[in-house]
C-alpha positions in Angstrom: -3.0 -28.4 -17.7 -2.5 -25.7 -20.4 -1.5 -22.2 -19.4 -4.2 -19.5 -19.7 -3.2 -17.0 -22.4 -5.3 -14.2 -21.1 -6.3 -13.1 -17.7 -8.7 -10.3 -18.7 -11.1 -10.1 -15.7 -13.9 -9.4 -18.1 -13.6 -12.9 -19.6 -13.2 -14.8 -16.4 -16.0 -16.9 -15.0 -17.2 -16.5 -11.4 -15.3 -19.7 -10.4 -12.1 -18.5 -12.1 -12.3 -15.2 -10.3 -12.8 -16.9 -7.0 -9.9 -19.2 -7.6 -7.6 -16.4 -8.6 -8.6 -14.5 -5.4 -7.9 -17.6 -3.3 -4.4 -17.9 -4.8 -3.7 -14.2 -4.2 -4.8 -14.5 -0.6 -2.5 -17.5 -0.1 0.4 -15.5 -1.6 -0.3 -12.7 0.8 -0.4 -15.0 3.8 2.9 -16.7 2.8 4.7 -13.5 2.1 3.6 -12.0 5.4 4.7 -15.2 7.3 7.8 -16.2 5.4 9.0 -13.2 3.5 8.9 -12.7 -0.2 12.1 -14.5 -1.2 10.9 -17.7 0.6 7.5 -17.7 -1.1 7.7 -20.0 -4.0 5.1 -20.9 -6.6 5.0 -24.5 -5.2 4.4 -23.2 -1.7 1.5 -21.0 -2.9 0.0 -23.9 -4.8 0.3 -26.2 -1.7 -1.3 -23.5 0.5 -4.2 -23.2 -2.0 -4.6 -26.9 -2.2 -4.1 -27.1 -5.9 -1.3 -28.0 -8.3 1.5 -25.7 -9.5 0.1 -26.1 -13.0 -3.2 -24.9 -11.8 -1.6 -21.7 -10.4 0.1 -21.2 -13.8 -3.2 -21.7 -15.6 -4.6 -18.7 -13.8 -1.5 -16.4 -13.8 0.9 -17.9 -16.5 4.0 -17.1 -14.4 5.3 -16.3 -10.9 6.0 -12.7 -12.0 2.3 -12.2 -13.1 1.1 -13.6 -9.8 3.5 -11.4 -7.9 2.3 -8.3 -9.8 -1.3 -9.2 -9.3 -0.8 -9.8 -5.5 1.0 -6.4 -5.0 -1.6 -4.6 -7.2 -4.4 -6.2 -5.2 -2.9 -5.0 -1.9 -2.2 -1.5 -3.2 -5.7 -1.1 -4.7 -7.3 -2.0 -1.4 -5.0 0.4 0.4 -5.7 3.2 -2.1 -9.5 2.7 -2.0 -9.5 2.9 1.8 -7.5 6.1 2.0 -9.4 7.7 -0.9 -12.8 7.0 0.5 -11.9 8.7 3.8 -10.2 11.7 2.1 -13.2 12.2 -0.1 -15.6 12.5 2.9 -13.9 15.9 3.7 -14.8 19.1 1.9 -12.2 21.3 3.5 -8.6 20.8 2.1 -6.9 20.9 5.6 -9.3 18.3 6.9 -8.7 16.2 3.8 -5.0 16.2 4.5 -5.6 15.2 8.1 -7.9 12.4 6.9 -5.1 11.2 4.6 -2.6 11.0 7.4 -5.0 9.1 9.7 -6.2 6.8 7.0 -2.6 5.9 6.0 -1.9 4.9 9.6 -5.2 3.2 10.4 -5.2 1.0 7.3 -1.7 -0.3 8.0 -2.5 -0.8 11.6 -5.5 -3.0 10.7 -3.8 -4.8 7.8 -0.4 -5.8 9.0 -0.2 -8.6 6.4 -0.7 -6.1 3.6 2.1 -3.9 5.0 4.4 -6.9 5.0 3.6 -7.6 1.4 4.3 -4.1 0.4 7.6 -3.8 2.3 8.7 -7.3 1.2 8.0 -6.7 -2.5 9.2 -3.1 -2.8 12.2 -3.1 -0.5 15.4 -5.0 -0.5 16.4 -7.5 2.2 19.1 -5.4 3.7 17.1 -4.1 6.7 14.1 -3.1 4.5 15.5 0.4 4.0 16.4 0.5 0.3 14.0 0.4 -2.7 14.6 -2.5 -5.0 13.5 -0.2 -7.9 14.3 3.5 -7.6 11.1 5.5 -7.9 8.9 2.6 -6.8 7.7 4.8 -3.9 5.6 6.6 -6.6 3.4 3.5 -6.9 -0.3 4.2 -7.3 0.2 8.0 -7.5 1.0 8.1 -3.8 2.9 11.4 -3.2 1.2 13.0 -6.2 -2.2 12.5 -4.7 -1.1 14.1 -1.4 0.6 16.9 -3.4 -2.7 17.6 -5.1 -4.5 17.9 -1.7 -1.9 20.3 -0.5 -2.2 22.4 -3.7 -5.9 22.5 -3.3 -5.4 23.9 0.2 -3.0 26.5 -1.0 -5.6 27.6 -3.6 -8.1 28.3 -0.9 -5.5 30.4 1.0 -5.8 28.2 4.1 -2.4 26.6 3.6 0.9 28.5 3.5 3.1 28.7 0.4 5.5 25.7 0.0 6.7 23.2 -2.5 3.9 20.6 -2.6 6.1 17.8 -3.9 8.8 18.2 -1.2 6.2 18.5 1.5 4.2 15.5 0.3 7.4 13.4 0.2 8.3 14.6 3.7 4.8 13.7 5.1 4.9 10.3 3.4 8.4 9.6 4.7 7.3 10.4 8.2 4.4 8.0 7.9 6.6 5.3 6.5 9.2 5.6 9.3 6.5 5.4 12.0 5.1 2.3 10.4 8.6 0.8 10.0 9.2 1.3 13.7 5.9 -0.2 14.7 6.5 -3.3 12.6 9.6 -4.0 14.7 8.2 -2.8 17.9 4.5 -3.9 18.0 3.9 -2.4 21.4 4.5 1.1 20.0 1.4 3.2 20.5 0.4 3.7 16.9 -2.8 5.7 17.7 -0.8 8.2 19.7 1.8 8.3 16.9 -0.9 9.1 14.3 -2.0 12.1 16.3 1.6 13.3 16.6 1.8 13.0 12.8 -1.3 15.0 12.4 0.2 17.8 14.5 3.5 17.5 12.6 1.6 17.8 9.3 -0.6 20.8 10.4 2.5 22.6 11.7 4.2 22.2 8.4 1.4 23.3 6.1 -0.9 25.8 7.9 -0.7 29.5 7.6 0.6 31.3 10.7 -0.4 34.9 9.9 
């Protein structure tokens, strides 16, 4: 089977889009179960019930499939958080919504969390980024920094460096999730409320 030269979603048929989605979901399942290094193109093809050549027809290479899979997961994550943040009209409430949404999405989508950690972190305990700066993926800390800046403009949040604070809040969320992945009996709902308190104590005006 010849390799597809273009994967422009606008040119794909309904059947092709469905097949691509099936392949991506198989990749997510395998990465979540086996880990990223052990998820081969052949294994993905077998899970999807198609040939390796058929996978390459849709994605042209393993790297393209990997990028599509990670982008799919991050896009869903971003959409979930954004939708909940945009419900709020008050900046402080929007920041609280951000923290809760970051936790609740990951709690409900453990497979996606595994994909993100497996593909962005190295295999030495999952603590070091494979690519420095990759934590900036999908405008993550920048989006939170903009929420914080908006709150400062209203006068409801104290003066602070928004980048540093956004990175600190994001790091706290990441560490709580990392602990939960290893200790699934950890009360993540209670942890989310502690993170909300931690965040509000860090950003609210006290005068």
